[in-house]
C-alpha distance (Angstrom), angle and dihedral (degrees) to the residues before:
residue distance angle dihedral
M1 . . .
I2 3.80 . .
V3 3.82 120.5 .
S4 3.85 120.1 -162.3
Y5 3.78 124.3 -147.6
R6 3.77 121.2 -169.6
Y7 3.82 120.5 -152.9
P8 3.83 132.0 175.3
I9 3.83 112.6 -118.5
F10 3.80 127.0 -158.6
P11 3.81 112.8 -151.3
T12 3.81 121.0 -169.3
K13 3.77 117.4 -113.9
D14 3.82 90.7 -96.9
V15 3.82 93.7 48.9
D16 3.82 90.5 44.6
Q17 3.79 89.0 58.5
K18 3.81 90.7 49.2
L19 3.74 91.8 51.9
L20 3.79 93.2 47.9
A21 3.81 90.9 48.3
S22 3.81 89.6 49.7
L23 3.76 92.3 52.1
D24 3.77 92.3 49.5
T25 3.84 91.8 47.9
C26 3.86 90.4 50.7
R27 3.87 88.2 48.9
W28 3.81 89.1 53.0
L29 3.82 91.1 49.4
Y30 3.80 92.7 47.6
N31 3.82 91.1 52.1
R32 3.83 92.1 44.1
L33 3.80 93.4 52.9
L34 3.81 91.0 44.2
E35 3.78 88.3 53.3
E36 3.83 90.5 54.2
M37 3.82 91.5 48.2
N38 3.83 91.7 50.2
K39 3.81 90.6 50.9
A40 3.77 90.3 49.6
R41 3.81 92.8 48.8
E42 3.81 90.8 51.0
S43 3.80 89.1 55.5
G44 3.79 92.3 48.5
K45 3.81 97.5 -102.0
T46 3.79 131.0 122.8
L47 3.78 118.8 -148.6
T48 3.85 119.6 -147.9
T49 3.75 126.6 -145.3
Y50 3.80 88.3 -98.9
D51 3.81 91.6 51.8
T52 3.75 93.3 58.1
Q53 3.82 96.8 35.6
N54 3.79 95.6 53.4
P55 3.82 98.3 61.8
V56 3.83 96.7 41.5
H57 3.77 92.5 102.2
L58 3.85 88.7 57.9
L59 3.83 89.4 63.0
N60 3.84 89.8 67.6
S61 3.79 86.9 88.3
E62 3.81 89.9 57.5
N63 3.81 94.5 44.2
P64 3.85 116.7 16.2
E65 3.83 89.2 -171.6
L66 3.80 87.7 79.1
G67 3.78 87.5 74.7
K68 3.80 89.4 64.3
I69 3.81 93.6 58.9
Y70 3.80 122.7 89.7
S71 3.84 109.9 -106.8
K72 3.82 96.7 -122.0
I73 3.79 90.9 54.4
I74 3.81 89.4 54.8
Q75 3.79 90.0 49.7
R76 3.82 91.3 51.0
V77 3.84 91.1 53.4
N78 3.79 88.3 59.6
D79 3.85 93.0 44.7
I80 3.80 92.0 49.9
L81 3.81 92.2 50.8
H82 3.80 92.2 52.7
S83 3.79 91.8 43.1
S84 3.82 90.5 54.6
I85 3.82 91.1 49.7
A86 3.83 90.6 49.0
S87 3.81 90.3 50.8
L88 3.82 91.5 52.6
A89 3.83 90.7 48.6
A90 3.79 90.7 51.8
L91 3.80 91.6 51.4
K92 3.78 89.6 49.1
R93 3.84 91.3 53.0
M94 3.84 87.9 52.8
G95 3.81 88.9 59.0
R96 3.76 96.4 -103.2
K97 3.80 118.2 142.9
V98 3.79 108.5 -118.5
G99 3.79 136.5 167.0
H100 3.76 130.9 -152.6
L101 3.75 128.7 -73.6
R102 3.84 113.9 -82.2
F103 3.81 124.9 -133.5
K104 3.77 112.2 -106.4
G105 3.78 115.5 -110.8
K106 3.78 126.0 -151.1
N107 3.84 113.5 -52.0
W108 3.81 91.0 9.3
Y109 3.78 93.4 109.4
N110 3.81 109.8 67.4
T111 3.83 110.4 156.5
L112 3.78 135.9 79.1
N113 3.79 114.1 -166.2
Y114 3.82 118.5 -151.3
N115 3.79 99.9 -170.6
Q116 3.82 117.5 -167.5
S117 3.82 96.3 -30.9
G118 3.81 146.0 25.1
F119 3.86 95.5 73.2
R120 3.80 141.4 78.6
L121 3.77 123.3 -166.1
D122 3.79 117.2 -153.1
Q123 3.79 102.1 -166.5
D124 3.80 96.0 177.0
H125 3.82 94.2 57.3
G126 3.82 98.0 29.4
I127 3.80 95.4 -119.4
L128 3.80 128.2 140.4
K129 3.78 115.5 -163.6
L130 3.82 115.8 -158.5
S131 3.80 124.8 -171.8
K132 3.83 113.7 -110.7
I133 3.83 89.7 2.5
G134 3.80 108.5 65.2
D135 3.79 137.9 -138.0
I136 3.79 121.7 -24.9
K137 3.80 130.0 -171.2
I138 3.80 110.8 -120.3
K139 3.80 130.0 -170.8
I140 3.79 108.0 -132.1
H141 3.81 102.4 -166.0
R142 3.80 91.7 162.3
K143 3.81 124.9 29.0
V144 3.79 117.5 -114.2
E145 3.80 110.9 -117.8
G146 3.81 120.8 -152.9
S147 3.77 134.2 3.0
V148 3.84 116.4 -24.8
K149 3.81 109.3 -130.1
S150 3.78 102.1 176.2
I151 3.79 143.5 -8.5
L152 3.83 124.4 -145.5
I153 3.79 118.1 -158.2
K154 3.79 109.0 -152.4
R155 3.77 132.8 -174.5
L156 3.78 117.1 -150.2
G157 3.79 113.1 179.1
K158 3.81 103.9 -48.2
R159 3.78 94.4 -27.5
W160 3.80 129.3 93.7
F161 3.80 127.3 -146.0
A162 3.79 136.3 -175.8
I163 3.82 116.3 -144.4
V164 3.78 106.1 -158.2
Q165 3.78 114.6 -160.4
A166 3.79 114.8 -160.5
E167 3.77 137.8 172.9
P168 3.83 108.7 -135.3
E169 3.72 125.2 -147.8
T170 3.77 106.0 -112.0
E171 3.80 131.9 -166.5
P172 3.80 120.8 -157.4
L173 3.85 115.2 -110.4
P174 3.82 117.2 -116.9
H175 3.77 114.5 -92.0
T176 3.86 110.6 -107.3
G177 3.77 101.6 173.4
N178 3.78 91.2 -127.9
A179 3.85 122.9 124.0
V180 3.77 132.7 -160.4
G181 3.78 131.8 -169.4
L182 3.82 122.0 -141.1
D183 3.82 126.3 -158.0
V184 3.79 119.0 -167.4
G185 3.79 115.1 -156.5
L186 3.75 147.0 156.2
K187 3.78 102.1 -106.2
S188 3.79 93.1 43.6
F189 3.76 122.1 27.3
V190 3.83 91.0 -136.9
V191 3.79 137.1 -10.5
D192 3.80 123.0 -167.1
S193 3.79 129.5 -150.1
D194 3.81 90.4 -104.6
G195 3.78 90.3 63.8
N196 3.83 97.8 -104.5
S197 3.78 116.5 136.9
V198 3.79 139.8 -171.7
E199 3.84 114.4 -149.0
N200 3.78 121.7 -127.1
S201 3.79 109.8 -112.5
R202 3.82 91.7 -167.1
F203 3.83 93.5 -141.9
A204 3.78 91.4 161.1
E205 3.84 93.7 56.1
K206 3.83 92.9 46.5
S207 3.83 90.8 48.3
A208 3.80 92.8 47.3
I209 3.83 90.8 54.7
K210 3.81 90.6 50.5
V211 3.87 92.5 47.3
K212 3.80 91.3 49.7
S213 3.83 91.0 50.9
I214 3.80 93.6 50.0
Q215 3.80 92.3 45.6
K216 3.84 90.7 54.4
K217 3.82 89.3 53.3
I218 3.81 91.3 49.4
A219 3.80 90.9 51.9
R220 3.84 90.1 54.5
A221 3.85 95.0 43.7
K222 3.76 119.4 97.3
K223 3.82 113.0 -99.4
G224 3.80 111.9 -107.9
S225 3.79 93.5 16.2
N226 3.82 124.2 131.4
N227 3.78 90.2 -122.4
R228 3.81 91.2 57.3
Q229 3.80 91.8 50.1
K230 3.80 91.3 48.7
L231 3.78 90.0 52.0
K232 3.83 91.2 49.1
D233 3.81 89.3 50.8
K234 3.81 89.8 49.9
L235 3.82 89.6 50.8
G236 3.76 89.8 50.9
K237 3.81 90.6 54.1
V238 3.83 90.8 52.3
H239 3.79 90.9 51.5
A240 3.80 89.9 46.7
R241 3.81 90.8 57.0
D242 3.85 90.3 51.0
Q243 3.86 94.1 54.7
């Protein structure tokens, strides 16, 4: 079982620029690999994860910024691309009408995935160390329990977050011989066979209404204006609370 913890992080101006540059380089790589896969599909070929991962180092000549990115992050860009394509294929097999993957525009790529290595979390001092990025102040409001498997660095609006994924050490509960049935519904979130219930707070519905309202205001705001940017930042905060 993997448990995720989300913490706000506060990079310095220099580290912030490194993170932004890393995101943009990953976006470039995602689009470049997608371009190669589209070309292969047009010629009747299907490229595997290995086919696109193997020549990634050759792209350094096209974009030297790739050399500044931790290797596991590069690998995850390729994995995410293939996972997205597999998901679309699965939907198509289910009879859903789907198109092709779109290239990611500016600010559309917002996550760096440190999988298994390349990071060190100092919970006692509130410091997160990232390979090829540096040290970042992190607010640990709840201690991570278990072994940390990966850390995702995510940008939402102007804010940065670290999603720490850990595998806790679990102990089986003692066997009591008792059983209980659970029923998940719309009116109540869950009702058990003993008659206890947890009401549905409908957070998703309330959030969706707020998102729609802000999006309408953004559509009416003048492009490039400070007001439009403030509304986009506000929308980012709403999305951040939902994740």
